[in-house]
Backbone bond lengths (Angstrom), bond angles and torsions (degrees), N, CA, C in turn:
res aa  C-N    CA-C-N  psi(-1)  N-CA   C-N-CA  omega(-1)  CA-C   N-CA-C  phi
1 P - - - 1.454 - - 1.528 110.87 -
2 W 1.307 116.44 159.04 1.426 123.16 -172.73 1.544 113.59 -59.98
3 M 1.365 114.99 -31.25 1.463 116.64 -177.50 1.518 112.07 -69.22
4 M 1.342 118.04 -17.51 1.479 118.99 177.64 1.527 113.34 -81.32
5 E 1.337 116.29 -11.30 1.479 120.75 -178.56 1.490 110.64 -78.37
6 R 1.358 115.36 178.91 1.461 123.16 -179.02 1.519 109.21 -129.98
7 G 1.307 117.58 155.77 1.470 122.48 173.65 1.481 115.26 98.83
8 G 1.359 119.08 7.83 1.425 121.95 177.68 1.465 116.89 75.81
9 F 1.331 118.49 -168.76 1.453 122.95 -176.30 1.478 115.99 -61.42
10 D 1.334 116.56 -40.76 1.480 119.90 -174.52 1.528 111.66 -68.52
11 A 1.329 117.90 -21.54 1.474 120.02 -179.50 1.516 112.94 -85.92
12 L 1.332 118.89 -4.63 1.424 122.39 -176.37 1.527 113.35 -77.90
13 S 1.296 119.69 153.28 1.435 121.88 170.65 1.501 110.73 -69.29
14 D 1.309 119.17 168.20 1.471 122.40 -179.37 1.496 110.57 -60.81
15 D 1.344 118.60 -40.83 1.451 121.22 -177.85 1.501 109.88 -66.86
16 H 1.346 118.03 -41.71 1.443 122.15 -179.92 1.539 110.71 -69.23
17 K 1.312 116.26 -34.52 1.472 117.98 177.24 1.482 109.80 -63.52
18 A 1.353 118.12 -41.66 1.462 120.05 -179.54 1.538 110.40 -65.94
19 S 1.308 116.59 -39.27 1.485 119.56 177.65 1.547 111.18 -64.49
20 A 1.349 114.57 -43.71 1.466 119.43 177.49 1.506 112.70 -59.71
21 E 1.312 116.00 -42.21 1.474 121.77 -179.16 1.537 109.63 -61.71
22 R 1.370 117.41 -42.88 1.471 118.99 177.58 1.515 111.79 -63.33
23 S 1.310 115.62 -42.14 1.450 120.18 -179.91 1.502 111.06 -63.32
24 Y 1.338 116.55 -39.56 1.470 121.73 -178.72 1.496 110.17 -65.17
25 E 1.356 115.36 -39.66 1.480 119.26 -177.64 1.566 110.51 -66.26
26 V 1.341 115.68 -38.42 1.423 117.70 175.26 1.531 113.20 -64.35
27 W 1.330 114.47 -44.54 1.478 119.61 179.00 1.535 110.34 -62.65
28 R 1.352 117.02 -43.64 1.479 121.06 -173.96 1.499 110.28 -71.68
29 T 1.300 120.22 -38.13 1.469 122.80 -172.09 1.548 112.51 -93.11
30 E 1.390 116.27 -30.22 1.440 118.13 -174.25 1.540 116.22 -114.09
31 K 1.338 113.06 -45.59 1.467 117.51 -171.81 1.523 113.45 -84.48
32 N 1.345 117.95 -39.52 1.468 118.11 -175.99 1.527 109.43 -151.26
33 P 1.327 119.09 68.38 1.448 120.44 -178.50 1.505 116.05 -58.62
34 E 1.369 115.62 -32.68 1.434 119.57 178.92 1.517 113.19 -63.12
35 A 1.369 115.09 -47.76 1.448 118.30 176.68 1.551 111.48 -70.60
36 G 1.349 115.44 -32.55 1.459 119.38 178.03 1.538 113.85 -60.78
37 A 1.344 114.81 -29.07 1.459 118.43 179.34 1.539 111.74 -72.75
38 R 1.365 116.28 -17.65 1.439 121.45 -177.37 1.538 113.94 -101.92
39 H 1.320 114.96 -21.32 1.464 119.17 -173.57 1.519 111.93 -124.67
40 D 1.323 115.32 132.66 1.476 118.17 178.48 1.480 112.37 -89.30
41 L 1.319 116.70 -174.06 1.501 122.92 -174.63 1.518 110.64 -59.76
42 R 1.322 118.77 -42.73 1.452 119.15 -177.57 1.529 113.14 -66.78
43 D 1.363 115.48 -37.84 1.470 117.50 173.56 1.510 112.80 -60.50
44 Y 1.319 115.66 -41.84 1.438 123.49 -177.02 1.530 109.38 -62.22
45 V 1.321 117.36 -48.26 1.453 121.55 -174.68 1.553 108.36 -66.88
46 A 1.326 116.52 -42.77 1.471 119.04 179.45 1.527 111.28 -62.06
47 Y 1.305 116.47 -39.14 1.468 120.36 -179.62 1.522 111.24 -67.67
48 V 1.349 116.84 -46.75 1.441 120.15 -179.18 1.527 111.98 -63.40
49 Q 1.348 117.61 -40.65 1.470 119.32 177.82 1.516 112.38 -65.49
50 R 1.323 115.27 -35.28 1.483 119.87 179.77 1.519 107.81 -68.92
51 K 1.335 119.85 -44.85 1.446 121.99 -179.20 1.543 111.29 -67.09
52 W 1.310 116.10 -37.96 1.500 119.02 177.67 1.526 109.87 -59.76
53 A 1.362 116.24 -43.93 1.466 119.27 -179.00 1.510 111.07 -65.60
54 E 1.352 117.42 -39.84 1.460 119.64 178.65 1.525 112.56 -65.67
55 E 1.291 117.94 -44.39 1.450 122.67 -175.25 1.511 111.83 -71.33
56 N 1.312 115.93 -28.21 1.463 120.00 -176.96 1.528 110.48 -104.00
57 Q 1.316 116.98 6.96 1.456 122.91 179.51 1.557 110.29 53.51
58 Q 1.312 113.31 46.17 1.475 120.07 -173.68 1.520 111.58 -100.51
59 P 1.328 118.78 114.54 1.476 119.97 -179.09 1.483 109.70 -77.39
60 D 1.391 115.30 169.05 1.460 120.00 -179.19 1.559 108.20 -66.47
61 R 1.301 113.46 165.67 1.492 119.87 176.45 1.527 108.67 -61.03
62 E 1.343 116.54 142.58 1.442 121.52 179.45 1.550 106.40 -108.31
63 A 1.334 115.64 168.88 1.463 122.26 -172.14 1.550 109.71 -63.67
64 H 1.291 119.21 -32.88 1.463 122.36 -173.24 1.512 113.13 -105.67
65 G 1.310 118.17 29.79 1.468 118.62 178.15 1.518 109.32 134.69
66 V 1.332 112.87 -164.32 1.438 121.46 -175.75 1.514 108.09 -122.12
67 R 1.328 116.14 126.56 1.475 121.87 175.21 1.519 105.69 -110.98
68 R 1.361 112.31 127.83 1.492 118.93 179.13 1.526 107.39 -132.44
69 F 1.323 112.80 142.38 1.445 119.71 179.55 1.510 109.22 -127.74
70 T 1.336 116.64 154.28 1.441 122.03 176.20 1.495 107.79 -141.95
71 T 1.363 117.33 -179.26 1.456 118.92 -179.69 1.506 110.07 -101.15
72 Q 1.282 117.71 161.25 1.473 122.13 179.78 1.494 109.41 -65.29
73 A 1.310 120.73 -34.65 1.444 121.55 176.04 1.482 114.40 -58.77
74 I 1.354 116.38 -43.22 1.464 121.41 177.10 1.490 110.04 -65.51
75 L 1.289 118.20 -44.02 1.485 121.92 179.42 1.551 109.93 -58.10
76 D 1.355 115.71 -45.08 1.476 122.17 -179.14 1.525 108.71 -62.11
77 A 1.333 116.35 -45.41 1.486 121.27 178.56 1.545 111.84 -58.64
78 E 1.318 113.85 -47.14 1.435 119.39 179.75 1.532 111.69 -60.91
79 Q 1.303 115.61 -39.27 1.498 119.45 178.40 1.532 109.15 -65.40
80 Q 1.315 119.18 -37.54 1.468 121.25 177.85 1.556 110.25 -60.73
81 V 1.312 113.50 -40.71 1.503 118.10 -179.55 1.544 109.08 -66.01
82 V 1.319 115.81 -44.52 1.486 118.95 178.76 1.529 112.55 -57.06
83 V 1.334 114.55 -45.71 1.489 120.17 -179.83 1.528 110.51 -63.32
84 A 1.352 116.22 -43.39 1.448 122.39 -177.72 1.551 108.62 -63.51
85 V 1.306 117.93 -45.09 1.454 122.73 -177.72 1.581 108.32 -66.60
86 H 1.310 117.66 -41.27 1.425 121.32 176.33 1.514 112.81 -57.86
87 D 1.365 116.20 -46.33 1.438 122.29 179.84 1.555 110.94 -63.89
88 L 1.354 115.98 -42.53 1.444 118.84 179.73 1.565 109.86 -64.45
89 A 1.321 116.81 -45.38 1.437 119.09 -177.09 1.513 112.64 -62.44
90 A 1.347 115.97 -28.62 1.462 120.11 -178.45 1.543 111.92 -79.25
91 N 1.303 117.43 -12.16 1.462 121.16 -179.81 1.533 108.05 -84.08
92 M 1.340 117.32 106.20 1.451 121.13 -170.77 1.532 112.98 -99.13
93 R 1.329 117.05 46.18 1.451 121.89 -177.27 1.534 114.48 -116.89
94 H 1.296 115.19 14.72 1.485 116.39 -166.10 1.502 116.08 -117.06
95 G 1.323 117.83 4.44 1.487 118.96 -177.03 1.515 113.14 -76.23
96 V 1.320 114.38 164.52 1.477 119.09 173.12 1.499 108.17 -100.34
97 S 1.314 117.96 163.54 1.465 121.02 -178.75 1.512 111.00 -73.01
98 D 1.360 115.25 158.19 1.419 119.68 179.49 1.551 109.80 -62.50
99 R 1.341 115.25 -36.34 1.481 119.24 179.98 1.511 110.43 -62.65
100 T 1.332 118.66 -44.62 1.454 120.01 -179.84 1.523 111.15 -66.88
101 R 1.322 115.13 -42.40 1.479 120.79 179.64 1.565 109.68 -59.60
102 E 1.281 116.15 -44.80 1.501 120.28 179.77 1.551 111.15 -67.39
103 K 1.307 117.11 -37.76 1.479 120.58 -178.63 1.497 109.69 -66.42
104 V 1.342 118.22 -44.29 1.461 121.67 -178.87 1.535 110.63 -68.15
105 A 1.336 114.79 -47.90 1.451 120.94 179.73 1.571 112.61 -60.39
106 G 1.328 113.18 -34.38 1.475 116.96 -178.93 1.474 113.97 -69.22
107 G 1.351 117.58 -17.78 1.448 120.98 178.60 1.525 113.13 -96.93
108 K 1.372 117.60 5.41 1.407 121.68 -176.28 1.561 109.81 -120.30
109 T 1.285 114.78 153.48 1.467 119.86 170.60 1.490 108.15 -104.37
110 M 1.342 117.28 103.62 1.462 122.37 -175.51 1.530 112.09 -118.09
111 T 1.319 114.97 147.19 1.452 118.54 170.17 1.517 107.84 -74.03
112 D 1.331 117.22 171.08 1.476 121.30 178.37 1.504 109.13 -60.37
113 E 1.338 118.83 -43.41 1.412 121.77 -179.86 1.544 112.39 -62.60
114 Q 1.340 116.57 -45.40 1.449 121.52 179.10 1.523 111.06 -61.90
115 A 1.343 115.16 -41.44 1.488 118.78 177.62 1.533 112.44 -63.28
116 A 1.342 116.69 -39.76 1.456 121.17 177.78 1.488 112.07 -63.80
117 A 1.346 115.26 -41.02 1.490 122.21 178.72 1.526 109.66 -65.70
118 F 1.312 117.26 -42.21 1.467 121.33 178.35 1.533 111.49 -60.83
119 I 1.334 117.09 -45.65 1.463 120.10 179.02 1.531 109.87 -64.55
120 H 1.364 117.50 -43.48 1.463 122.01 178.86 1.504 112.65 -56.03
121 A 1.355 116.24 -40.41 1.454 121.35 -174.61 1.502 113.28 -82.83
122 T 1.323 118.55 -4.87 1.447 123.22 -179.74 1.516 112.41 -118.09
123 L 1.310 117.74 10.37 1.479 121.97 174.73 1.528 109.18 -78.34
124 P 1.345 118.10 170.28 1.455 121.42 -170.12 1.537 116.01 -63.61
125 G 1.349 117.59 -30.61 1.489 118.41 -176.32 1.519 113.84 -56.65
126 G 1.341 115.57 153.41 1.446 121.01 -172.78 1.498 115.20 -83.22
127 F 1.329 119.43 0.37 1.491 120.16 -178.99 1.520 107.10 -143.97
128 A 1.333 114.51 138.71 1.460 119.77 173.41 1.509 109.23 -147.29
129 M 1.335 116.44 147.69 1.494 119.86 177.38 1.499 107.98 -127.36
130 I 1.340 114.90 136.67 1.449 122.88 175.23 1.482 105.74 -112.29
131 D 1.343 116.50 116.60 1.415 121.55 -175.45 1.532 108.87 -120.67
132 G 1.338 117.25 128.90 1.463 119.84 179.26 1.466 112.57 -167.33
133 Q 1.287 115.21 161.29 1.480 121.07 179.13 1.489 111.62 -72.17
134 A 1.297 117.05 162.60 1.463 123.03 175.77 1.515 111.21 -55.26
135 G 1.330 116.34 133.91 1.443 121.04 174.78 1.534 112.42 87.80
136 T 1.316 119.45 8.28 1.484 120.83 -179.68 1.511 111.07 -93.49
137 G 1.339 118.97 -2.96 1.431 120.31 172.98 1.507 115.10 94.17
138 K 1.351 116.16 29.52 1.488 119.51 177.99 1.498 112.99 -60.77
139 S 1.391 114.10 -45.10 1.477 117.61 -178.14 1.496 111.21 -67.00
140 Y 1.316 118.74 -36.00 1.468 122.61 175.24 1.517 112.15 -61.98
141 T 1.279 115.35 -43.42 1.471 121.65 176.92 1.521 113.02 -66.66
142 I 1.337 115.43 -41.49 1.507 120.05 178.08 1.522 110.05 -62.31
143 A 1.307 116.36 -37.11 1.498 120.49 -179.86 1.524 109.56 -64.77
144 A 1.350 116.52 -35.71 1.459 120.24 177.62 1.537 109.93 -68.63
145 V 1.332 115.91 -39.34 1.500 119.93 179.00 1.527 108.50 -63.93
146 R 1.323 117.09 -43.48 1.467 120.34 177.48 1.529 110.51 -56.75
147 E 1.335 116.21 -49.18 1.435 120.20 -178.09 1.533 112.66 -60.93
148 A 1.327 118.38 -35.98 1.454 121.97 179.88 1.510 110.66 -66.08
149 Y 1.302 116.71 -45.35 1.449 120.35 -179.55 1.551 111.76 -68.51
150 E 1.291 115.31 -38.32 1.488 117.41 179.49 1.532 111.38 -66.75
151 K 1.317 117.43 -32.30 1.457 121.14 177.35 1.561 111.68 -65.07
152 E 1.321 115.78 -23.31 1.425 119.91 177.17 1.538 114.11 -98.92
153 G 1.322 113.91 15.53 1.460 119.44 172.32 1.507 115.26 80.59
154 R 1.337 116.03 15.47 1.476 118.60 177.54 1.509 111.57 -81.89
155 T 1.300 116.71 154.59 1.461 122.49 173.25 1.514 106.84 -92.67
156 V 1.349 115.49 116.22 1.462 120.00 -173.74 1.537 107.04 -107.54
157 I 1.316 115.15 125.49 1.488 122.64 -179.39 1.524 108.62 -113.19
158 G 1.291 116.94 128.01 1.456 121.15 176.34 1.515 108.74 -101.11
159 L 1.345 115.37 128.84 1.454 121.91 178.54 1.531 109.58 -120.75
160 A 1.344 114.57 150.93 1.462 120.65 -176.58 1.492 110.44 -147.52
161 P 1.335 120.23 156.53 1.434 122.42 176.78 1.502 114.15 -74.84
162 T 1.322 118.64 -22.71 1.471 122.04 -178.77 1.530 112.31 -135.95
163 N 1.286 119.01 163.06 1.426 124.73 176.27 1.522 111.56 -60.45
164 A 1.293 116.42 -39.42 1.456 121.69 -176.73 1.559 109.28 -63.67
165 V 1.260 118.99 -44.30 1.480 122.94 178.20 1.539 109.28 -66.74
166 A 1.332 118.34 -40.14 1.445 122.50 177.80 1.533 110.18 -61.12
167 E 1.343 118.22 -41.41 1.444 123.48 179.51 1.587 108.37 -64.72
168 D 1.281 116.76 -39.49 1.487 120.93 178.93 1.561 108.18 -64.99
169 M 1.300 117.51 -36.74 1.483 118.51 178.25 1.496 111.07 -68.41
170 R 1.322 118.20 -40.02 1.469 120.66 173.94 1.527 111.77 -59.41
171 A 1.322 114.65 -42.64 1.432 119.70 178.81 1.561 112.71 -63.34
172 D 1.339 114.82 -27.75 1.448 120.15 178.52 1.534 114.08 -86.26
173 G 1.361 115.42 3.02 1.455 117.77 171.87 1.554 114.55 115.10
174 F 1.315 119.24 0.23 1.483 121.45 177.37 1.499 109.37 -71.89
175 S 1.323 117.60 119.19 1.464 119.30 174.86 1.509 113.22 -70.17
176 H 1.300 116.28 -27.47 1.472 121.98 174.84 1.503 109.43 -129.53
177 A 1.302 116.60 113.70 1.479 123.17 176.71 1.516 106.93 -140.44
178 A 1.320 115.83 131.23 1.470 121.86 -178.13 1.493 111.26 -148.50
179 T 1.302 116.38 167.74 1.467 119.41 174.36 1.504 108.08 -73.63
180 I 1.308 116.87 150.68 1.463 118.68 -178.90 1.511 113.81 -64.48
181 H 1.369 115.54 -28.81 1.431 119.18 175.21 1.504 111.38 -61.50
182 S 1.319 118.47 -48.38 1.470 122.81 -176.99 1.488 111.24 -66.41
183 E 1.387 116.38 -36.60 1.475 119.47 -179.25 1.534 109.70 -67.79
184 I 1.326 117.65 -42.33 1.478 119.05 178.68 1.503 110.53 -62.60
185 F 1.325 116.10 -39.21 1.500 119.25 178.60 1.485 109.53 -62.80
186 A 1.328 119.47 -41.67 1.485 122.79 -177.92 1.546 108.61 -68.51
187 L 1.323 117.65 -39.25 1.489 119.67 178.63 1.513 111.00 -64.04
188 N 1.311 116.55 -45.91 1.459 122.12 -175.32 1.548 111.52 -67.29
189 N 1.365 115.83 -24.68 1.437 120.67 -179.72 1.523 113.86 -99.49
190 G 1.333 115.26 7.82 1.466 120.07 177.34 1.472 115.99 72.69
191 R 1.350 118.37 12.58 1.476 121.82 178.63 1.545 110.83 -87.26
192 R 1.282 117.61 -12.97 1.480 120.18 176.84 1.524 108.13 -138.99
193 H 1.339 116.17 148.79 1.477 120.73 -176.40 1.499 108.57 -137.98
194 W 1.325 117.42 130.81 1.411 123.72 172.50 1.512 108.44 -101.40
195 D 1.378 117.89 141.30 1.447 120.43 178.72 1.527 107.46 -134.84
196 A 1.336 115.43 -169.88 1.456 120.64 -173.74 1.528 112.66 -66.89
197 R 1.358 119.06 -11.49 1.427 120.82 -179.70 1.528 111.24 -109.58
198 T 1.298 115.54 17.92 1.463 122.63 178.10 1.524 108.35 -91.15
199 V 1.349 116.20 135.04 1.436 123.74 173.57 1.508 106.63 -117.03
200 V 1.326 118.74 120.05 1.431 123.83 179.37 1.515 109.08 -104.75
201 I 1.329 116.16 122.72 1.441 121.31 -179.87 1.566 109.62 -117.49
202 V 1.293 115.83 118.75 1.484 120.93 -174.86 1.550 106.21 -107.56
203 D 1.334 116.32 121.21 1.453 120.37 175.14 1.550 110.63 -98.32
204 E 1.296 115.81 150.53 1.475 122.09 -175.83 1.560 111.71 52.98
205 A 1.300 114.77 45.90 1.448 120.84 -174.28 1.507 112.77 -65.31
206 A 1.361 115.99 -20.30 1.516 117.57 -178.92 1.509 110.04 -69.47
207 M 1.320 118.88 -14.79 1.495 120.82 179.39 1.504 113.47 -83.43
208 L 1.362 118.58 -6.52 1.412 122.05 -178.67 1.526 110.93 -86.96
209 D 1.354 115.05 139.77 1.457 117.32 175.81 1.522 111.17 -88.09
210 T 1.353 115.00 166.94 1.455 120.86 -171.96 1.529 110.88 -63.00
211 K 1.335 119.09 -39.78 1.436 120.32 -176.81 1.508 111.47 -63.35
212 L 1.377 116.72 -36.79 1.448 120.23 -179.89 1.550 111.56 -69.33
213 I 1.326 114.31 -36.76 1.471 118.03 178.29 1.512 110.36 -65.57
214 V 1.342 116.74 -39.98 1.461 120.40 178.72 1.513 110.19 -63.63
215 A 1.308 117.10 -39.50 1.467 120.92 -179.98 1.504 113.49 -62.07
216 A 1.339 116.86 -28.60 1.457 121.78 -176.72 1.508 113.60 -100.30
217 R 1.312 117.19 -1.30 1.474 119.15 -173.67 1.556 111.08 -65.51
218 N 1.288 115.15 146.04 1.503 119.02 -170.65 1.454 115.10 -70.74
219 D 1.330 121.78 -28.86 1.483 117.01 -175.49 1.477 111.28 -75.08
220 D 1.338 120.30 5.15 1.477 120.36 166.06 1.523 108.72 -79.35
221 R 1.379 114.10 -13.89 1.462 118.32 -178.67 1.532 106.90 -126.49
222 P 1.337 119.22 84.09 1.461 122.38 -169.80 1.507 115.56 -54.57
223 D 1.366 117.69 -26.42 1.485 121.32 -179.41 1.491 112.33 -81.39
224 A 1.301 117.45 -4.26 1.453 117.84 -171.37 1.534 111.26 -120.38
225 Q 1.316 115.06 78.53 1.457 119.56 176.35 1.526 107.80 -85.66
226 S 1.331 114.69 71.64 1.453 121.46 -173.59 1.512 111.03 -79.85
227 R 1.370 115.46 158.70 1.457 120.19 174.43 1.498 106.73 -84.54
228 A 1.323 116.38 135.71 1.461 121.43 177.97 1.488 110.39 -119.34
229 V 1.384 115.49 132.36 1.450 122.27 175.64 1.485 106.23 -129.96
230 S 1.331 117.35 131.64 1.490 118.69 -179.52 1.534 108.29 -128.34
231 G 1.361 112.97 144.07 1.447 121.63 175.14 1.496 109.68 -113.58
232 A 1.345 117.88 129.84 1.458 118.99 -177.24 1.545 108.38 -144.97
233 D 1.368 113.57 151.82 1.474 119.11 173.97 1.528 109.82 -86.03
């Protein structure tokens, strides 16, 4: 991700610049409007990169390559995520029927890449990721995935890193869309329950940190082998 890079905004690739701009807008408009009024995009990127380096004990780039360090706690958390994803992917009970897939796809105008992503996200495995640059139609494809699962009677939950993204998911047709923070709170307090027919779709998943993903991972809830689909830039 762009925060791991060095050199500020101008040194980022075009894709990372676009991702940083989206993150800045969320920070400026939702998380810290007061600071956002005083600091522009370049200030924000420089600050986030500096904080990332400090928190991960990451030194500057050296002449003969890149040296990066992290903490054991982060490595352990990342390993938990890897194990959880592996277990989900191995659970082959979550696909939609060919008939449903064809019916939904037949009512959409999709590019070849969008069609391939739609098929990938509706196959039997319990985990799928849709990765693409801004403007490639990830949200459009995710909406088709939601429709396919709902036609088969599944409960589809939309999760997002921010309220703004959750609102966009509701506008795209999700009857239930919330921030991942609020969903975890509801699960932990017994106000919401995931079961084997729950499909969890996370948009803008690249904005989530490792600790938050660990908090939401399914094997903390043994009765809830839910289908997980994530969209990320």
